[in-house]
N, C-alpha and C positions, 0 to 999 in steps of 0.2 A: 691477610691473603698470602703474604710471603711466608708466614709460618706454615701454612698448609702445603705450600710447594716444597719447603724444606722437609716436612714430615713425609710427603709422598716420595721425595728423592731418597730419604733415609730408608723407608720401607722397601723401595725398589733395590737399593744397594744391599740391604740385608737379604732379600730374596736371591739376588745374584750371587752373593757370598755363599749362601746356603747351598745353592745349586752347584757352584764350583767346588765347594768342600765335599759334597756328595760325589761328584765326578772324580775328585782326587782320591777319595776313599775307595771307590770302585776300581779305579786304575791300579791302585796299590795292591788291592786284593787279587786282581787279575795277574799282576806281575808275580806276586808271591806264589800263587797257585801254579803258574806256568813254570817257575823255578823248581817248585816241589815235584811237579810231574816230570820235568826234564831230569832232575836228579835221580828220581826213582827209576826212570827208564834207563839211564846210564848204569845205575847199580845193577839192575836186572840183566843187562847185557853182559856185564862183567861176571855176574854170578853164573850165567849160562855157559860162558866160555870157560870159567873155572871148573864147572862140573864136568864138562867134556875133557878138559885137561886132566883132572883128577881121575876120571874113569880110565883114560888110556894109560896113565902112569900106574894106576893100580893094577890094571890088567898086565902090564909089562912086569911089574914087581912080582905079582903072583906067578906068572909064567917063569920068571927067573928063579924064584924060590923053589918052585916045583921041579925045575930042571936040576937044581943043586941037590935036592933030596931024592932025585930019580923017581918021584911020584908027583905028577902035575897037580893032582887034586889037593895035595897037602899045601901047596903054595896058595891056592885059592881059598882053602880053609883058613890058613893063617891070616891072610889079608882080610878075609871076611870077619875073623875074630877081632882083629885090630879095629876094624870099623864098628863092630858091635860094641866094644869097650868105649870107643870114642863117642858113639851115639848115646850110650848110657850116661857118660859124664856130661855130655851136652844137655841131655834131658834133665839131669839132676840140677844143673846150674843155668837153665835156660833163661830165667828171669834176670839173673845177675849178668850173664855173658851176652845175652841177645836182647832181652826186653828193654832194660834200662838204656843201653847205648843207642839202640834204634830209636826209642822214644825221644831221648835227649837230642839226637842228631836231627830228627824231624822237627821238633819244637824249635831248635836253634835256627834251622833253615827258615821256618815260618816267621819267627819273631825277630830275625836278624834285620837290623836297619841297614840301609844302603850308605853308611858313612864311608865305606871303603872305596866306593866308586868315584 
């Protein structure tokens, strides 16, 4: 009779352990997902602000070059050409310069254990 009680207690403990382990896994995944979303949102905000800054600085540089050459359209043409060259370089090296670093940062963020906390 006592063996049966011990077995029932053991089965109950194993069920409780399995439920708690599942809860822990779910909470860990939720935390990592929340961190990834928060990180992505902050990066997007910085990118948008950077685009606005770059646009205004580019406009100012194009205007300045145009004033120095006494032909405003040449300033915009030169700045546009610089961006075209930069875009071609970026497109040619997109996997090495953007793909791998973004993928590695995302995977590091997901797989990173909270040993530092």
